[in-house]
N, C-alpha and C positions, 0 to 999 in steps of 0.2 A: 223518634223525633219528639222534642218538647215544643210546646207552644206557651206563650206567656201566662195564660190563665190555667193551663193544664200541663202538669209534669207527667211524662210517661216513663215508666220503668219496666224492664223486661226480665223475667226469670223463666227460662225454658219456653214453654208454650203459653205462659201466663203473662199478660200485660196488666200493670196497675196504673190507672189514671188518677192523679191526685189534683183536685181543684185547689188552686194555689194563691188565693187572695185571703190569707188568714186575718189580715188587718181589718177586713170588712166581713168577716165570718163567711167568706166564699160567696157572698152575694154576687149576683150577676147584674151588672149595671150598664154595660156597653155592648155595642154590636161586635166589637173585637172579641169580647168575652165569648159571645155566641159563636163567632167564626172559629175561635181557638177550640172550643168544645167540640163543635161539629167536625173540624179537621182531625182531631185526635181520635174520635170514634170511627170516622171513615177510614183513617189510616189503618186502624186495627181490622176493620172489615175487609180491607183490600189485601191484607197480609195473611196468606194461607197458612203461615207457620204459627199463627196465634189461634188458640182454641178456647181461651177464656179471658174475660176482662174483669178486673176488680176496680170498682169506682169508689173513691173515698175523698175526704177533705183534709186539707192541712190545718193545723191548729186545733181549736176546740169545737169547731162546727163542721158539719157535713156541707150544708148549703143553706144560708138564711133566706133564700129566695131572691126577689128583686131588690135593687138598690133604691131605698126610699128617697135619698137625697137627689138622685138623678130623676126619680119620678116627680118630685116636687118642682124641680127646675125644668122639667119637660125637655130634657136633652139626652135621654138614654134609650132604653128599649121599651119604655112604656108610653105614656101620653105625649103627643106632640101638639101642634097648634090647631089641629082640626080633627074631628072624628074620622074622616077619611084617611088622613095621614097616620093617625094612631092605629087604625085597623091594619094598614099596610105595614106599619112598624112591627106589630105583633107577628104578622105572617113571616117577615124576613128575619126576625130576631129570635124571640123565645120559641116560637113554633118550629123553627129550624132545628133546634136542639131536640125537641120532642120527636120530630120526624126521623132524625138521624138515629136516635136510640131505638125507636120502634122498628126501623128497617134493618138495624144491625143484626146479622145472623150469627154473631159470636155470642155464646152464652155469657151472661153478665151477672156479676155479684155486686150488690151495693154493700159496702162495709161502712155503716153509718156511725161515724165516730163522735157525733154530737148533734145539735139541733138540725132537723130537716124540716124547713118551714116553707109553706106556700109552694112556689116553684121547686124548691129543694125537695119537698115531699113527693111531688109528682115525678121528678127525675128519679128518685129512689124507687118509686112504684113501677117505673118502666123497666127496671132491672128484673131479671128472671128470679133471682134469689136475693134475700135481704137479711143481713145480720146487723146487730147494733150493740153498742156498749150500754151498760146499765145507766149511763149518764145522758143518753140521748133523749131528745124531746121531739114531738111530732105535732104539726098543726097545718091544717088547710085554712090559712088565716086571711084569705082574701076578703071575706065579708067584714072583718074587723077594720079594714081600710075602705069599706064602701065600694068594693069592686067584686067582680066574679072571677073564677079561674080562667084567665085568658090563655092559658097554656094547654087547655084540653083536659084539665083535671076532672071535669064532670064526666068524661069518658074513661079516664085512667083509673080513678079511685074505685068506682063500682066493680071493676075487674080485679082489683086487689083485695077488697074487703066486703063486697056485696053492696047492693043498692041502699039498704036501710042504714048501714053504718057509714057509707059514703055521704048520705044525706046528713047524718049527724055531724060529721066532720065539716062539711061545707056550710051547713046552715048555722052552726054555732061558732065555728072558728076556734073552738077550744083547743088547748094544748093537752097532750097525752104523754105520759112517761113510757119508758121502754117496756115495763111489765104490761101496761094497758095495750101498747102497740102489739105485743106478742099475742095477747089474748084475742085481739080482733083480726089477727092474721097479717098485719102490716109487716112484721118481721117473723122469721122462723126460729132464730136463736138470739139470746141476749147473753153477752159475755162481758168480762171486765175490759177496761181500756187496753191493758197491755196484751190481752189475748185476742183482740179484734182482728188485726191483720194476720197473725199466725193461723187463726181459725178460718179466715177467708182463704188464705193460701192453701191450707189443707183441703178445704172443700174444692178449690179450683183444681188441685192435683188429682182429686178423685174424678173430676170431669175430663181433664185433658189426657188421661191415660187411655181414653176411648178413641175410636177412629175419627179423625179430624173432619173428613168430608161429611160423614154421616151425622156428626154432631150438628153441623150447620143445617143439614136437611131437617133434623129433628127440631131445631130451634124455629126454622121457618114454618114447619108444620104446626107447632104450638101457636105461633102468631096467627096464622091463617085460621086455625081452629077457633079463635076467639071471635071471629066476625063472619063466618060463613055457615051455610047450612050443612048438616051432617052429610047429605049426598055429595056436596061439593068437596068436603074434607075427605070423604072416602075415595073420590076420584083422584084427588091430589095425593093421597097416601099411596095409592097404587102406582102413580107415576114416580113418586119419590122412591118407593120401594124398588121399582124397576132399575132406577139409577144405583141404589145402594147395592143391589145384588151383583152389579158389574164391577164393584171396586175390589182392588187387591186386598184391602183390609178385611172385607167380608170373607173372602176366600181364606185368608189367614186365620180369622176367628173360628171358622168352621174346622179347619185343619187342626188348630191348636186344641179345640174342644175334643175332637175325636182322638187326638194323640195324647190327651191328658197332660198338656204343657201350657205354660203361659204364652199368650200371643205376643207377637212383635209387630206392632202397627207402625206403618211408615207414612200415613196420611195420603195414601194413593188408592 
């Protein structure tokens, strides 16, 4: 299902979500943009036949962040007429995107086709894997506008690049090219523009060939592992493992290994 701001395409067990406002470099300016984004992510989450998401942008940008015109006019997802109204506006707009991506149990690949700025950078960093073209640019540019990362970037970026590098990104607001982004761990691969989507699709296929239910358990375990004590993660790991041991795909994997043949997973 497509939404005005997000075009969804399907190939096997892989869904590609494309941010589709190229005329504004896929900037997010309205609550409808946020609703469309959240709906697309949740639709994939609720579809058990999807085992990987690719997130990319139409045109020359991945996502330029928030829409500055709407910000100036105080009629979008940013400031409104009072601090209390603005605070509520962030909660129901920008932060709903962040929450949807964080809670999504489908493994997610950001195919960063161009600039990922501000909110766009933080959206990319919430994806599990990140690839970019050699033309991409990256910046946590909030400070250049006299604001802070209202989307949770102060929590997101340190988990992607470490506290010191996140502080550099947030305090300077500087822009970094794809090579610099790779060196700091923002992206794992840099490829040419024509190879970005094929590379992301090939990576997705390496993921979706594995047991579907266990993939989602593994994703949830990674998420919980970023915010809980080791003792809690061990307890959760034991519980998830107990579930995984009862799946048909686990039994098929063991049988295939012992019989020296390729497994045939069914997502059960």
